[in-house]
N, C-alpha and C positions, 0 to 999 in steps of 0.2 A: 187607543191602547193606554194602559195605566202608566203614568209618569208622575214625577214630582219635581220640585224646583231644583233640587240638587243634581239633577241629571241634565240640566239645560245646556251645559257647556262641556259635556264629556261623554265619551262612549261608556255605556254602562249596561250590564245585564239586568233586565227588568223581570223577566219570568222565563221559566224553563221547564218543559215537560218532554216526555219521550217523542212526542209528535210535533211540538211547536217550540220555537225559540224567539223570544221577544227582547229586543235591545234598542236603546236609543243611539242615534248616530247623527252625523252632520251630512246633509245632502250635498254631494259634490257639485251638483248643478247650481242650486240656489244658495247654498251655504247655510240654510236654515236647519234647525234641529228637527229631526223626524224620528218616528218610531217605526222600527222594522220588525215584521213578523215573518220569520222564515219557517216554511213548511218542511219539517224533517220527514214527514210521512205524507203521502198524497202527491198530487200532481199540480201542474200549473193551472189546470181547469178549476181546481178547488179554490185557489187564490183568486182567479178571475171571477168565479161565481160569487165569492164573498164581496169582492170589490164592486161588482155590478149591483148586487142587492143593496149594499151600503150607499151607493150613489143614487139609488131610487129615493132615498129619504135624506139626502144631503142637506136639505133646507131645514130639517128638524134639529133638535138638540142631540146630535150625534157627532162623534169625532169625524174630522174630515179625512176621507180616504183619497190618497194622491194617485197611486198607480199600483198595478200588479205586474211583476216582471220576474225574470230569473236572476238569482244572485250571481254576479260575475265570478265571485271567488269560489263558490261551491256548486253552482249550476242548479241549486234548489229553488223552488218557487218562493217569491218574496212579495209581501204585501206592505206597502209603505203608506203610513198615515201621518197626518200633521201632529206636531207635538202640542199638547194642551197643558197649560200650567194648572195643577190641581192635585188632589189627593183622592185615591179611591176610597169608597166607603169601608172597605175591609181594612185598609191601612188606618183610617180614622178610628174605627172601632178598636183596632189593636192598640192604638196610641192612647185613646181616651176612655175605653171601656164602653159600656152600654150608653147609648145616646139618650138624652131627654126626649120624651115623646113629641114635644113641639118641634124640635130640631129634626127628628127622624121623619116626621110627617112632612115637614117643609122640604126636606131633601128629596123625598120620593114623589111628591106631588108633580113636579115637572117631568119626572120619569114616566109617571102614569099618563100624563098628557101626550108625551112623545109616543108611548106605546099605542094610545088611542088613535093618534094620527096615523101611525103605521098600519094599524088594523083597518083603518078606513081609506088607506091610500089605494086608489084604483088606477093601475097602469097596465100597459100591455103585458109586461112580464109578470104582474101579480094582479089579475083582474078582480080578485076578491080580497085584496089586502095582503099585508106582509106580517109574518110572525117572527119575533126575535129569537125565541127558543132557548135562551140561556141567560135569564135575568138573575143576577146574583150580585152581592156587594162588590166583588172584585171587578165587575164589568160596568160599574157606575162610578163616574169621576166627578167629584165635587169641585166646581170652578167658580170664579167670581160671577160668571153670567148664568150659572145654574148647574144642574146635574146633567152630565153628558152620558149618553149610552155608548158603550164600547163593544167591540168583538161581535161581528155578524157572521161568525163561522157556522153557527147553528140556525141561522135565519132561513125561513122557508116561505114561499108564497102560500097564502091560504087557499083552500079549495072550497068549492061549493059543498053544502051539506050532502047533496045527492051524489057528489063525486068522491066523497071520502073513501079512501082505500080501507080494506079490511085490516084489522090488527094482524101484526106478524111478530114472530119471535124476535126478541132483541130489545134493547133499551133505546128509546127514541128521544129522551130528554137531553138537556145540556149537561147539567152537573147534578149528581145525586145529592139529595138533601134540599135542593131548590127546585126539583122537578116534581110534577104532580104524580099521583099514583098511576094514572093511565099510561104514563111513559114506561113503567115497568111492564105493562101489558102489550106494548108495541103499538099504541095508538099514535097516529101521525100528529105532529105539533099543530096547535091552532091558537086562537087568541086566549083561550082559557089557560093554556100553558104559561103565557106571560103573566096573567093575573095571579096564578098560583106562585110563580117566582117572585112577583112583586110583594105578595103577602108574606112569603117566607123570608124575603129580605127585610121587611119591616119587623117581623118577629125577631130576626137575628140581631138587628140593630138595637132592639129594646131589651132582649134577654140573652143574647149570645147563643140562641138556639133557633133553628129554622122552624120547628113545629112544636111550640110549647103548649101545654094544656091550659095553663092560666098564668097570669102575672103574679109574682110574689108580693105585690103591693097594689094599691089602687087609690084613685082620687075620684072625684065626681064625674070626670070625663072618661075614666077608664072603661066603663061598660060599653060606651060607644066604640072605643078602640078595639075592645075584645070582639065586639060584634062584627066589625069590619074584618078582623083577622079570621074569625070563624068562616065568614062568607068567602074570603079570598082563598082559604085553605080547605074549602069543602072538598070532600072526596068526589062528589058528583060534579063534573065540570059544568053541567047545565045550571047549577045553583050558584056559580060564581058570578059576581057582577061584571059589568063591562069596565074596560080600563078608564073610560071617560068618567063614569060614576065614581070609580075609586079615586080619580084625581080630585073631583069636587069634594068628596068626603075627607080626603087627606088634607086639603086646604082648610076645610072647616075645623078639623081636629087640631091642626097646627095653630090656628088662631085661638081656639078654646084652651088648649094646654098652655099657650104663651101667657094667657091672662089668668091662669090658675095659680094662686099663691102656694097651694100645697105642693106644687112641683118644686119650689125652692127648698122646702123642708125635705122633700124626697131626695133631692140632689145631695143635700148635706148628709142624710142618712147613708146613701149609697157611697159617698166618699169616705165614710168612716167617722164623721164628726158626731160628738155626743149631743143629743137633743137638749135644748135649754129648759124645757118644761114637760110636764106629764101629758099635757094635751097634745103636744106635737108627737110625743111617743105613742099616744093612743090612735093617731091618725093612720098608722101603718102597723097594725098589730101582728099580722103575719110576718112581715119583714123584720120587725123588731124581735119577735120570738126566734126567728131563724138566726139573726145576728147574735143574740144572747147565747143560743145553744153553741154556735161556732166558737164564741169567745170563751165559754166555759170549757169546752173540749180542747181548744187550742188557745191558751192565754196569750201567747206571743204571735198569734196569727198575723197581725198587722205590724209587728215590730221586728221583723226578720232582717238582721243586718249581717248574716253570716256570709263568708266568701262563697263565690260560685263554685260548685263542685265540678270536677273534671271527669268523674266516672259516669258513664251513660245511665246506669241504674239510679244513681243519686240525682242526676238531672231529671230523669223521668219522675221520680218521687217529688222533686221540687216543683215541677210543672203541675203535677196533680194537686200539690198543696196550694199552688196559686189558683188552680181551678176551684178548689174548695173555698178559698177566701173570696173569690169573685162571685160565687153564688150568693153571698150575703152582702158583699161590698163591691158591687160590679163597677164602681167608678173610683176605686182607691188607687191613687196615682203611684204610690210606692210599689204596690203589688203589680200594677201593669208595667212599671219600669223593670221590675225584677223579672216579670214574665218575658219581656222583650230581651233582656240579657240572657235568660235561660234559652230562649229560642236561638239566639245568636251562638250561644255556647254549643247547643246541639248541632248547629250547622258546622261549627269548627270541628267538633268531634267526628261528624260525618265525613268531612273532607280529609280528616286524618285517619280514617278507618283503614285505608290501605297500608299505612305505615304501622298501625297497631297490629294488624293481622300479620304483616311481614315480620314484625318483632316477635309475635307469638309463634309463628312458624319457625323463625330462627332459633328461638328459645325452646321450641318443641313442646310448648305448653298449649296443646291443642284444645284441651277442655276449657282453659281460661279464655283462649281466643274465641271459642264457640259461645261461651257465656257472654263475652263482651259483645259479640255480634248480635246475639239475641236481645241483650239489654239495649244496644244501639238501635235495633229495629223498633223496640217498644218506645224508646225515647223519640225516635223520628216520627212514629205514628202519633204520639201524644203531641209533639210540637206541630206537626202538620195540620192537626185539627184545631189548633189555636187560631184566633184571628190574626191574619198576616202570615201564618205559616212560618216556614224557615226563611229568613231574609237572605237575599242574594249578597254574597261578599263584595266589598267595594273593589277588590283587585281581580275579580273574576274576568276571564276573557269573554267578552260579549258575543263573539262569533264562534268560539270553540270552547264551550264550558266543559268542566270536568264531568265524567260520568256520574259522580256523586251528586251533582246538581241536576243533571239531565233526567236520570231515573234512579232515585235513591234506593228503591226497593230492589230493582234488578242489580244495582251496584252491590248492595249488601248480600244478596243471594250469590252473586258471582264470587265475592270474597269468601263466603262460607263454603262454596264448592271448591275454591282453590285451597282452602284450609283442609278440607276433607281429602283432596288429592295428595297434598303434602303428607298428611298423616298416613294414608295408605302406602305411599312410597317409602316412608320411614319404616312402617311395619314390615314391608317386603325386604328391605335391606337388613332389618334386625333379624328376620327369619334366616336370611343367608348366613349371618354371623353365628346364630345359634346352631345351624346345621354344621358349620365348620367346627364349632366347639364340641358338638356331639361326637364328631369323628376325631377329635383331638388333633385337628389340622390347624395348629396355631398360626403358621404363616398365612394360610388361606383366610383365617379369621382376621388377621392383621390387615391383609389387603382389602378385605370387605369393609373393615372399619375405615381404612384410608379412603376408599371410594365414597363411603357415606360422608365422611368429613369434607371431601372435595365437592361432592354434590351439594352439601349444605353451606358452601362458602367458607369452609375452614373452621367454623364455630358451630359445633353441634353438641348440645348437652348429652344426647344419646350416644354420639361417638365417644365423647369423653367418658361417659359412664361405662359403655361397653369396653373401651380401652382399659379402664381401671379393672373391670371384671376379668378382661383377658389377662391382664397382668396378674390378677389374683389366681386365675386358672393356671397361668404359667408358673406361678409360685408353687401351687399344689403339684403340678406335673414335675417340676424340678425336685421337689422333696420326694415324690414317689420314685423318680429316676435315681436319686442318690441312695435310695433304699434297696436298689436292685441287688447289689453285692450281698447285703445282709439277708435278703430273701433267698438267694442262692445257697448261702451257708445254712440257713434254716432248712432248706430242702434236703441237705445232706444229713440232717439230724431227724427229719420227720418224713412222712409219706409225700414223695414228690408228686404223685398223681393227684393227691388231694389239694396240693398247692398249685396245680396247673393254672387255675383262673388268676391267682395272684401273680404267678411268674409271667403269664402272658401280658397282664396289665402293666407290670413294672417294666418289662422289656419294651412294650409299646411306648411308654413314657420316656424310656431311655433313648429310643430312636428319635423321638420328638426333640429331646433336649440332650444332645451329645455332650455339651459343655459340662453338664452336671456330673459326668463320670470322671472328669479329670480335674484335680486340684481342689475338690470340694470335700467337706466332711461328710461321711455317710450318715444317713438318717436311721435311727433305731427303729425296731419293729413296733414298739408301743407307740412311738411318735408317728409311725406310718399308719397305725390304726386310727389315731386321732385325726390325721390328715385325711384319710379316706372318709371318715365320718363327716368332717367339715365339708369335704368336696361334694358328698352326696347331698348335704343340706343346702349348700349354696348354689349348686349347679344340678338341678333336677334332670336336665337333658343328658347329663353324663352318668346318671345313676345306673343305666343298664349295663355299663361296663364296670363301674366301681363297686356295685353291690356284691356280685359274686366274689370279687377279690377281697372285699372286707370280710365276708363270711368265712372264706378259706383261712385268712389270717387270724381271725378270732379263734377258730378251732385249733390252729397250730399253736397259738400262744397259751391256750388252756392246757394243751398236751405238754409243752415244755415246762410250764409252771409246775404241773404235777410231777414231772420227771425231776425237777430241781428239789422238790420236797423229798423224793425218794433218795436222791444223792445225799442230802443232809442226814437222813436217817442212817444211811450206810456209814457216813463219816463219824457219827456219834458212836456207832458200834466199834469202829476201829480205834477210837480214842480210849476205849476201855482196856486195850491190850497193853502189856508191859514187855519190852519197851514200846513206846508209841512208834508205829511205822510212819515216819515223816514223808517219805517219797510217795506212798499210796495216797496219803491225805493231800499232798500237794497236787497230785493228778486230779483228785476229785475237786479240789479248790480251783484248779485251772479250768476244768469243764464248766463249773458254776460261773467263774469269771467270764468265760466266753459267752455264756448265755446272758450274763448281766450286761456285757458290752453290747450284745445284740439287742438289748432291751426286750428280752423275750419273756419277762415276768409280768403277770397281771394279777389282779385281786381275785381270790377265790372265796367261796362262802366260808366264813369263820376262819379264814387263813389269808389275811391281807398281804399285799406285796411288801409293805414296809417291814412286817415281821420276818418275811423270807430274807430280805436284804440284811436285817439285823443279825439273823442267825449265820448268814454267810460271813459277815464281819467277825462274829464271835469265833467261828471256825478258823478264820484267818489268824486271829490273835492266839488261839490255842496252838496252831501250827507254828507260829512264830515263837511262842514260849518253848515248845518242844525243841525247836531248832536252836534257840538261844541257849537252852540248857546244854545241848550238845556242843555248841560252838562258843562256850563262855570265853575260852582263851582267845579265840579269834576276835571276839567283840572287845575284850580288854586291850588286845593289840591295836585294834582300830581306834579306840579312844585315845590311847597313848600317842599314836601317830597323828591324830587330829589335833592334839594339844602341842605337837611339835617335839615330843620326847622320843626322838628317833632311836636312841639306843635301847630303851625299855621296850618300845613298840616292836623293834626288829626281833628282840629276844622272844617276846610273847608270840609274835607271828610265826617264828620258826617252830615253837612248841605246838602251836595250833595246827600247822601243816602236818607235823609228825603225828599228832593225835588223830586227826581225821584219816590220814593214810593208814594208820594202824587199826582202825575200826573194822568190824566184821563186814559191814555193808556200806562201804563208802559211796559218797555221791561224786561221780567224776566231775560234774559241773562245779560243785563246791570246791573240790580239791584244786581244780584248775583256776578257779577264781582266787583262792587263797595264795596259790603260788604266784600268780600274776601280781597280786597285791604286795607280796613280799619283795618281788623283783623291783616293782615300782618304788617301794619304800627305800630299798637300798640305793637305787639310782638317785632318788631325790636327796638322800642324805649326802651322797658324794657331791651333788651339785651345790648344796648349801655350804659344805665345807670349802669347796673350791671358790665360791663367791666370797666367803669371809676372807680367805687368803688374798684374793684378788683386790678386795677393797683396801686392805692394809697396804698392799704393794702400790696401788694407785695413789693413795694418800702420800706415801713417801716420795713417789715420782713427782707429784705436783710440787711438794716442798722443794725438791732438788731443782726443778725447772724455775721456780721463783727465785732461788738463790743464784742460779746460773746467770752470768753476764750476757751470754749470747742467746738466751732462750727467747722464743718468739710466741706470739699470741696463739697461733694455730695449734701448736703442740700442747700448750696449757689448756686450751678449750677442748681439744680432743680427749685429754686425760680426764678432765672434769666430766665430760659427757659420758665417757665409759664408766666412771665411778658412779654417776647418777643412775645409770641403768642397773648396775649391780646392787645398789642400795634399794631400788624399787623391787627387785627380785627378792631380796632378803626380807623386806617388810612383809611381803605376801606369804612367805613360807616359814617364818620363825615364830616362836611363841610371842604373846602380846607384850610381855615385859621387855624382851629384846627388840621387838619391833618398834617400841617407843624410842629406844636409843638410836636405832637406825633412822627413824623419822627425823629426829633432831639433826643427825648428820646430813640427811638429804636436804633439809632446809638450808644448812650452811653451804652445801655444794651449789644449790640453786642461786644463792646470793653471790657466791664467788663467780659463778658463770656470768651473771649480770654485770659484775664489776669488770671482769676480763673483756666482755664485749664492749663495754663503755670505753675502756682503755684502747682497744683496737680501733674503735670508731674515732677516737680523738687523734690517733696517729694518722688515720686515713684523712681526717679533716685537715690536718696540717699540710698534706700533700695535694689537696684539692684546691684548684683555683676558681673554677666555675661557681658563681654565687648560687645558682639554682641547685647544683649537685650538693654543695655544702649544706644548704637549707634542708634538702631531702634527707641527707645523712643525719643531721642533727635531730630532725623530727623522729626518724625511725629509732634512734638511740634513746630519746626521751620516752617514747612509747614502751620500749623494752624495760627500762628502769621502772616505769609506773606499773607495768604488769608484774614485775618481780615483787614490788611492795604489796600489790593486791593479792598475791598468792599466799601471803602469810596467814597463819592460823588465827582465828578470832582471839583477841586479847593479847596477842604477841607484840612486843615492842619492836618497831622497825629498826633495823641496823642503821647506826649513824652514818656509816660509809655510804650506804646506798642512798640515804636521804641527801647527803651532801652532793653526791654525784648527780642526783636528779636535779637539785637546785642549780648546780654548775651547768648542766645541759640545758636547763631552761634559759639561763642567761645567754648560752651559745645560740640557741634558737632565735632569741631576740636580736642578737648581733647579726646573725645571718639574714634575718628578715630585713634589718636596716640596710645591710650591704647590698642586698638584692634591689631594694627600693632605690638606693643611691645610684646603682649601676643603670637601672632603667631610666632614671631621670637624666643621667649623663648622656646616655645614648640618644635620648630625645633631643637634648640640647645640641649635641654634635650634628645630628641630622638637620636641625633647623639652621645651624651655622653653615654647613656645607651647601645647603640650598641657597642661602644668602650670598655666599662667596661666588657660587656659580653664576647667579644672576649679575653680580657686580662685574665679574670677569667678562661676561658676554656684553654688558653695556660698555665697558672700557674698550673692548675690541672693536665694537661698532663705531665708537667715537673716534678711535685712532684711524680706522680705515677711512672714515669720512673726512677727517682732517688731512690725511695724506692725499686723498683724491683732490681736495680743494687746492692744496699747495701746488700740486702738479699742474693744474689748469690755470692757476693765477700767474700771470707774467709779472713777477716782481722785479723791480730794477736791480735789487741787490742780490737776486738769485743767480746761480751759476756754479760752475765747477769749483772755483776757489772756495766758495762758501761750503759746498758739500765736502770738500777735502778737509777744511778746518773742522767741520762737525765730526767727520770720521776720525780725525786725529784726537779730538776731545773724547769721543766714545772709546777709542782704544786706550786712552789714558785711564778712563773710568773703569773699563773691564780689567785692565791690568792691575789697577788698584784693588778691585774686588777679588781678583783671582788669587791674591796673596793669602788671604784668610782661608779659602778652601784647601789650598795646598797644605798648609799647616794642619788643617783639620783632618785631612786624609792621613797625614803622618800619625796624628794622635790615635785615629781609629785603628791603624795597622798595629800600633803598640798594644792597644787593648785587646785586639783579636788574638794576639800571640799568647795572652794570658787566659783565654777561654778553655773549657774542657776539650779533649781531643776531637769529638765529633763536630762540635760547633766551631772549633778553631780552624779546621781544614776548610769548611764552607766559607767562613768569614774572610780568611786570608785570600782565598781564591777570588772571591767577589771584589774585595777591596783592591787587590792588585789589578784586576781587570778594569776597575774604575780609574785607578791611577794612571793606567796606560791608555785610556780612551782619548784619542786625539781627534777623532772625527765622529760623524753621526753613526756610521756603521758600528764602530766600537761601542758607542753608547747604546745602540739597540741590542747588541750582544749582551751588554750588562743588564739590560731590562729583561731579556729572556732568562738569564741566569738568576736574576732576582725572582722571576715568576716560578721557576723550578724550585728554588730554595724555599719560598713561602709554601709551595704545595706539599713538600715533604717535611715541613716544620714539625718538631717533636717537643714534648714538655721540656726537654733539656735546653731547647733554644728559647730563652726567655723573651718576652715581648720587648724589653728595652734594647736587646741586641738587634732585633729586627728594625726597631726605630732608628738605631744608629746606622744600619745598612741603608735605609731610605734616605737618611740625612746625607750619607756619602754620595748616593746616586744624584740627589738634587745638586750637591756641591759640584760634581763633575759636569752636570748640565750647565751650570752657571759659568764654569770655566770655559767650556767650549762655545758658549753663546757670544763671546767677545770677538770671535774671528770672523772677518768679513767674508771669507771664502766658504763658510759653512753655516751661515746664520739660519737660513730657512730649514735645512735638513736637521740641524742641531736642535732647533726649537721643536720641531715635530717629534724628534727622538726623545727629547726631554719630556714633552707632553705624554708620550707613550709610557715612559718610565714612571711618571707620577700616576698615570691611570692604572698601571699594574699595582702600585702600592695601595691605591684606593680600593680597587676590586678585591684585593687579598686582605683588606682590613689590617694593614701593617702600620697604621698610624700610631698604634699603642696609646690611644687616648689623646693624642696631640693633634691640633688643627694645623692646616698648611702654613698659616702665618707663623705659628710657633716653630715649626720645622725650619722655615727660612731664617727665623731669628737665630736659631741654634747654628745654622750653617755659617752665618756671618758674625756670630757673637755680638749681635747688635741689639739694642733695647727694642 
């Protein structure tokens, strides 16, 4: 089996056909590298027959056959041969090009001797010898010990001439191109088969062709070589020499060519080197002429450095270009390297064919996919006939190769068939969509498009295109549906029976698109005609419905256009009368306007639509002039009212009403309109006069409120707001010169409103204690002042009062921000201090308990009741001394509480009296409960310092009661509860516990 050095230590796919799979592997039993040939077609008997025939000649230069068995993984027949280090002659020719004659003859001489030995081998299985049956370069392996013969699949025992079977239909050779002509006639293989294959292999190594007519060059030994080739490739098998004679002649030719100096010059010429002298050039005139022709035709034939193409068609062209180059320079290394790269690129494209076809099917570019497959097939055929064929990829699975490697032709045909099926499915789906559109069943068409997109994986150009077309069709249907009302009006003016196709079509479109009938502008008839024309042009399958409708509409528009010309002629006749009949002309103009609104006018021969519209407008102007002549007084009154001259306007309007009413043929509508306008003018005049008086009154009221000592901000702001609304009304309804004065007053009012709001905010700021609320109020007031300055007219100087107020509030905002920052910092410090004091108190308590326990356990000689009594006496003296200051403090607090406002005075006095009379723990707990209730209902009137004084009094009472022996434990717990209430209610007023104690005893 063919193998090379780089497969010695790895599983690798070596060859792959639909019927056979050849790969290298490591023998699990011996650990040696072996070559496995798996029979994908055929049975175990075929593998055993090949193994048995190969074992008959195992002593010759053939690859060693180890065993025939079933593959455990697949159950297929498996032939295992030994791995031989070397290179097949096909791989050698693919890598080096045509071989020198001496080397080719030397490589094939041992093959000829092996074949001769096989032909002469007489054994029981082959009493007349053995025929290999498939001699070709890929079955010959060049190794260090000679050329080995591989692959005995087509080997046959030779039969006696008298026993030869009659020819039968079918090919009996091994590989076409290397099989003799009689193989095509069904002749059974014999020794002449192998001789023909040997000659074809020699010719292929020398010229890259199995059956050349002549060599393109020649030396003095070439005739002998050509004679051998002619004999080996003779059509008559009886004229072919024996394999032994071929072996002798090949050995002689190998020696003769090796000593021929012309072979060196020939090798240089075939490699593309320029000859050094004319004599050398004249040694190979035919080869030189061919090379010169190639270089004249393709100057850069041997200098190609372009990137490898990726398109199969370009790969095929490049491969053929390499073939052309190798016909004259058959050993050019760069060309052979590029040919190898191109063959590998073809293999990569072949393995990627499924992806390319899938992309083409997804993009629905089936023509491009088919062209690509055809180009890929040509590229594969071109690469397959090159020496070495398409190389096996390094990463291919040796036991389960891709279908592209196993049978490329069937793989490409399957892809083409898959592409055709996808195209047919797409055409079927598209026909379903077209049928739904033909019936104007847009929801069914949308569902069909959705199914198509889902079947195509969500990305379908056809689905996108059909959806766009469906949207376009829906647009046309919507426009036709919105023209339904106009078509019905046209049917009232023209023959309804003649318009029946159009009415049916628009009603059908209206049923499809109900939304078009509500909330959408109607479509004119002329636009409908254009829409129907475009619909017929873009959607031919809808033409059978749209064409009759368009024809009916075209006839109706021609009729209405002619009718409009007749109406214009009648109007011109009426204009000649004196006086001009305005109302009949207005009726004609109204009918023409209705047709114009319906867009019922089209171009007529020598009477374009634009001229018709111009004459309608001229008729309108003429009617307006006649009307204005009659209604001059009314127009004058309207102009006076528009300028704000209400007295003059009212006088002229009254005269106009009287004039129209006194005419012989009054227009009731016009009379009613003038009367309504007169009433409206009178009402508006009264409103303006009332607004002027109210403005003066409000200005006086505001001045009075400013001077009044008890005036409040809300009253002044309400007065200014009402005056502002009145000024805005006057600006809108008085003449321009007066509106300018009111505009100036309005600006003053807006500025005064801003100042009043700032003053109100400052008073609120003084009563606000919370830093966050103060900052929010300051920010809001500053924004209002800034907005008041921004509302000034361009170029107007900002009032100094507002500017000063804005700067004042900016400073207040800064102060509030600083106060809020300081409060946050103080809160954080107090929290840290409280945590520290808590830990210190806990530590002191633990220390005191430990010391007390130790003193009780320690039997000191000086301990005893006298000592404890003395200590108690000392403690009583100390508490008595301390209690003097709290009693005085309680008296001071009672005096201060009597000076507080009534609500706070009552609560403070009650609490302090309770504390003053607290002689036990129960009374102290009652004081704590009262303190809790007092803190819960605290109001802004109860300032924080008052609550701090209350807490101070509570702690003072606790200290006083703590000195009594009979209530020490309860009193201490009651005092702790009282202090806990003060902490929970945040009544410390910014003071720490140490500071409160210091205030209790007036100590530093």
